[in-house]
GUMITOR-707456 format. One line per 10 residues: for each residue x, y, z of C-alpha. Coordinates in steps of 0.05 Angstrom, whole numbers. Layout:
X,Y,Z; ...
! end
This chain:
-1288,1991,-2437; -1227,2016,-2486; -1161,2045,-2463; -1176,2118,-2477; -1248,2112,-2438; -1208,2078,-2377; -1157,2141,-2387; -1213,2188,-2386; -1245,2161,-2319; -1185,2158,-2286
-1165,2231,-2305; -1235,2250,-2292; -1225,2211,-2217; -1166,2254,-2208; -1191,2322,-2226; -1250,2309,-2169; -1192,2287,-2122; -1155,2348,-2130; -1218,2395,-2127; -1244,2353,-2064
-1175,2358,-2030; -1162,2432,-2045; -1228,2450,-2019; -1211,2413,-1954; -1153,2453,-1947; -1099,2402,-1967; -1036,2420,-2011; -1002,2394,-2077; -959,2338,-2034; -1031,2305,-2007
-1059,2309,-2078; -994,2275,-2102; -1004,2223,-2052; -1071,2205,-2064; -1088,2218,-2146; -1052,2149,-2156; -1056,2082,-2126; -994,2067,-2081; -986,1999,-2114; -999,1961,-2178
-987,1892,-2190; -991,1862,-2261; -989,1787,-2267; -988,1734,-2319; -1026,1669,-2307; -1021,1599,-2345; -1079,1566,-2340; -1081,1496,-2372; -1146,1498,-2416; -1195,1435,-2430
-1161,1421,-2493; -1094,1409,-2468; -1059,1475,-2489; -1035,1529,-2444; -1062,1596,-2442; -1027,1656,-2410; -1080,1711,-2380; -1065,1780,-2365; -1081,1806,-2294; -1084,1871,-2237
-1087,1883,-2168; -1087,1961,-2158; -1079,1975,-2080; -1099,2053,-2078; -1082,2077,-2002; -1078,2034,-1933; -1064,2092,-1889; -1130,2076,-1848; -1126,1999,-1856; -1120,1947,-1912
-1141,1963,-1983; -1208,1926,-2002; -1247,1917,-2067; -1265,1866,-2122; -1231,1823,-2176; -1270,1828,-2241; -1266,1777,-2300; -1275,1816,-2369; -1248,1827,-2437; -1239,1892,-2438
-1202,1895,-2360; -1141,1938,-2366; -1094,1979,-2320; -1120,2044,-2322; -1194,2021,-2305; -1168,1989,-2240; -1129,2047,-2221; -1192,2091,-2230; -1232,2034,-2189; -1190,2029,-2131
-1194,2106,-2119; -1268,2099,-2119; -1269,2037,-2073; -1227,2082,-2027; -1282,2138,-2027; -1331,2088,-2015; -1295,2070,-1954; -1287,2133,-1932; -1361,2151,-1946; -1385,2092,-1903
-1331,2104,-1855; -1297,2037,-1858; -1217,2021,-1837; -1199,2008,-1905; -1166,2043,-1962; -1186,2015,-2039; -1163,1969,-2080; -1183,1928,-2144; -1168,1873,-2188; -1180,1848,-2251
-1170,1792,-2304; -1172,1800,-2382; -1209,1736,-2398; -1285,1727,-2422; -1314,1675,-2371; -1375,1665,-2422; -1328,1626,-2459; -1294,1588,-2412; -1313,1520,-2371; -1320,1510,-2303
-1259,1482,-2297; -1224,1528,-2333; -1251,1581,-2291; -1228,1545,-2226; -1163,1543,-2257; -1153,1608,-2271; -1183,1636,-2204; -1132,1597,-2165; -1075,1618,-2215; -1095,1696,-2196
-1084,1675,-2124; -1021,1646,-2126; -994,1702,-2170; -1019,1760,-2125; -1018,1728,-2053; -953,1763,-2029; -991,1831,-2024; -1062,1805,-1998; -1094,1778,-1942; -1143,1786,-1891
-1102,1841,-1860; -1066,1869,-1926; -1123,1867,-1983; -1181,1836,-1983; -1212,1817,-2052; -1288,1807,-2066; -1342,1787,-2124; -1343,1842,-2181; -1365,1842,-2260; -1376,1768,-2283
-1345,1739,-2213; -1380,1712,-2173; -1386,1667,-2102; -1362,1608,-2127; -1305,1641,-2151; -1292,1666,-2088; -1296,1600,-2049; -1237,1576,-2104; -1194,1640,-2083; -1205,1627,-2012
-1186,1555,-2018; -1123,1571,-2053; -1104,1625,-2008; -1119,1576,-1945; -1072,1516,-1982; -1012,1566,-1996; -1013,1594,-1924; -1030,1530,-1890; -1081,1553,-1854; -1163,1572,-1858
-1171,1640,-1883; -1243,1660,-1887; -1229,1734,-1877; -1179,1741,-1935; -1236,1749,-1985; -1309,1773,-1983; -1369,1750,-2018; -1364,1676,-2008; -1422,1629,-1999; -1453,1617,-1930
-1429,1558,-1917; -1358,1579,-1927; -1361,1641,-1887; -1398,1694,-1927; -1454,1740,-1898; -1524,1739,-1902; -1550,1790,-1947; -1486,1803,-1985; -1512,1785,-2060; -1567,1835,-2053
-1526,1892,-2016; -1511,1930,-2071; -1577,1940,-2095; -1601,1947,-2020; -1559,2001,-2008; -1586,2032,-2074; -1655,2028,-2061; -1641,2057,-1989; -1609,2117,-2026; -1670,2123,-2071
-1716,2133,-2008; -1668,2191,-1978; -1671,2230,-2043; -1749,2219,-2050; -1753,2249,-1984; -1712,2315,-2002; -1756,2316,-2068; -1816,2308,-2033; -1842,2246,-2077; -1881,2195,-2044
-1854,2118,-2063; -1922,2088,-2086; -1930,2143,-2128; -1852,2144,-2161; -1839,2125,-2236; -1769,2087,-2230; -1724,2075,-2297; -1669,2021,-2285; -1617,2015,-2345; -1585,1954,-2330
-1608,1882,-2311; -1546,1849,-2278; -1535,1834,-2198; -1549,1908,-2177; -1605,1925,-2228; -1652,1864,-2224; -1647,1865,-2154; -1659,1940,-2150; -1723,1926,-2197; -1755,1875,-2153
-1741,1916,-2079; -1774,1970,-2119; -1834,1931,-2150; -1841,1903,-2079; -1842,1970,-2046; -1897,1992,-2091; -1862,2041,-2135; -1876,2033,-2213; -1817,2004,-2251; -1836,2030,-2320
-1764,2011,-2354; -1712,1970,-2352; -1650,1952,-2402; -1598,1900,-2424; -1545,1894,-2475; -1600,1881,-2525; -1646,1938,-2514; -1698,1963,-2472; -1776,1947,-2444; -1819,1997,-2431
-1886,2007,-2401; -1913,2063,-2376; -1963,2036,-2333; -1908,1992,-2290; -1870,1924,-2316; -1886,1860,-2288; -1813,1853,-2254; -1827,1786,-2223; -1840,1753,-2295; -1779,1782,-2329
-1737,1763,-2263; -1767,1691,-2282; -1743,1701,-2359; -1674,1729,-2355; -1619,1684,-2367; -1556,1675,-2320; -1525,1744,-2351; -1588,1779,-2335; -1607,1779,-2409; -1689,1785,-2425
-1705,1836,-2473; -1680,1792,-2526; -1754,1751,-2517; -1796,1810,-2533; -1813,1840,-2607; -1821,1916,-2577; -1768,1948,-2545; -1735,2021,-2539; -1670,2041,-2547; -1619,2048,-2484
-1619,2124,-2514; -1690,2131,-2509; -1697,2102,-2441; -1646,2147,-2407; -1695,2203,-2435; -1753,2179,-2413; -1805,2218,-2367; -1798,2199,-2296; -1780,2209,-2225; -1717,2166,-2217
-1663,2145,-2268; -1614,2087,-2240; -1557,2079,-2290; -1539,2016,-2270; -1497,1989,-2332; -1428,2010,-2354; -1383,2077,-2353; -1407,2136,-2390; -1474,2130,-2405; -1501,2207,-2388
-1460,2250,-2432; -1456,2324,-2447; -1486,2301,-2510; -1554,2275,-2481; -1551,2306,-2403; -1608,2357,-2429; -1655,2299,-2455; -1657,2268,-2384; -1723,2278,-2353; -1712,2247,-2289
-1720,2293,-2228; -1670,2240,-2185; -1614,2207,-2217; -1584,2149,-2166; -1522,2116,-2201; -1514,2040,-2192; -1462,2033,-2234; -1386,2063,-2236; -1380,2128,-2270; -1443,2128,-2310
-1444,2202,-2314; -1390,2248,-2342; -1366,2307,-2304; -1396,2348,-2349; -1455,2316,-2351; -1464,2317,-2271; -1455,2399,-2279; -1513,2400,-2326; -1563,2362,-2295; -1543,2396,-2220
-1564,2463,-2254; -1621,2431,-2280; -1644,2417,-2214; -1634,2340,-2218; -1616,2318,-2151; -1552,2263,-2171; -1531,2214,-2120; -1469,2192,-2136; -1437,2125,-2153; -1386,2122,-2095
-1444,2140,-2046; -1504,2103,-2079; -1465,2034,-2098; -1427,2034,-2020; -1477,1978,-2007; -1436,1927,-2025; -1367,1946,-1995; -1408,1949,-1927; -1430,1884,-1923; -1359,1856,-1944
-1347,1895,-1885; -1394,1861,-1844; -1368,1789,-1876; -1295,1803,-1853; -1321,1829,-1784; -1355,1770,-1781; -1299,1728,-1804; -1254,1754,-1751; -1303,1750,-1700; -1329,1675,-1716
-1396,1696,-1695; -1446,1705,-1754; -1514,1758,-1759; -1576,1749,-1788; -1604,1784,-1847; -1652,1823,-1806; -1584,1849,-1772; -1544,1861,-1828; -1596,1902,-1866; -1608,1945,-1800
-1536,1962,-1799; -1525,1974,-1875; -1585,2025,-1875; -1554,2064,-1815; -1485,2066,-1846; -1521,2094,-1918; -1563,2138,-1888; -1512,2169,-1843; -1468,2174,-1910; -1520,2210,-1948
-1538,2259,-1895; -1467,2279,-1895; -1455,2283,-1969; -1523,2325,-1978; -1508,2363,-1916; -1432,2385,-1946; -1473,2396,-2012; -1516,2445,-1991; -1472,2478,-1933; -1412,2489,-1986
-1450,2497,-2046; -1420,2446,-2079; -1449,2387,-2125; -1471,2324,-2096; -1405,2286,-2135; -1357,2338,-2109; -1388,2334,-2036; -1381,2255,-2040; -1312,2260,-2058; -1297,2302,-2003
-1331,2258,-1947; -1294,2198,-1980; -1222,2229,-1981; -1221,2264,-1914; -1211,2206,-1874; -1158,2175,-1914; -1120,2244,-1924; -1127,2259,-1843; -1091,2183,-1833; -1040,2196,-1888
-1023,2263,-1842; -1018,2235,-1773; -983,2175,-1805; -925,2231,-1821; -933,2208,-1894; -941,2279,-1918
! end
């Protein structure tokens, strides 16, 4: 993502934050407090590479607001990470936590790197170096990291181990998304996709669409997109198209998702194995019941929003639909379930993991799934009701629900 794109995403986030707080009756002081993170740390991380040379990496950690409780959010490893993006994502995490009624504010971290071009040991040194650099501002009661783009449970394990060494006691609650044997939670790996699937079910009920008759299009075949495709396929829906960075696969009768999952590589790439593909632009314009953008930001814009033929859009990615496109699809009668609601499953199960670490008592996958469903459905119902009662689009309704608890906590603390 370019710096310009990140700037646009931060500005559009701030625009909706301002609208949401104004609708809730808060003044300029609260808007000033919540439109930016309270803290952003920039770090430089020296890493000894396998060739013996030392390379210095740039990293960030943003903490949006801790009025409700410790901040919480992922760490991404990506060549396009920048400070503006991390700031915007930390605000979105606050909103997700607010919608799910979690005792957290939002946080987000990132390192400018390409993990695909690094060895296993180089990634370990980088992961440990990042924790050393941010160790003063993170912890189980301060700020709890988690996996994000191009990070995984192994990286979380290295980070937890480094933090435990620094603090000189075992600290599983410092980070979530860990391997099960190190205090991870059942259901964490599939949590985001499971939450999106629950939102699809709820949205279909509102539109009167039966799941076994539904035609689903999924843009993106990484962690969220691939698990979601699997869940939809197993539930009896027709997944008629999926895509990755190389292009998209389309079959009106439904794709064989099990076969595609078997053939994809570790980065979720599979379309490069096929000759007959369509473009991502064509995928977004397919006639379908549900369109799930599960890839990157700014995919549905003012330029293609009129081409979308889905009845429902459920955003699994962060920021895939611009504000102008949100207005266009809403005016066309398309039900849009926004990212801060639809993709909250990951942080909800991360919260479950943190709770289990603090208790030292661990739950079954069935218990995790039941609790996740209850919280996601409750969040959907709150947002949908506000959307109807206040006659605002689903995105603004979600922001209003998401920011309300944080603003009230800040007011009661006497910050404004």
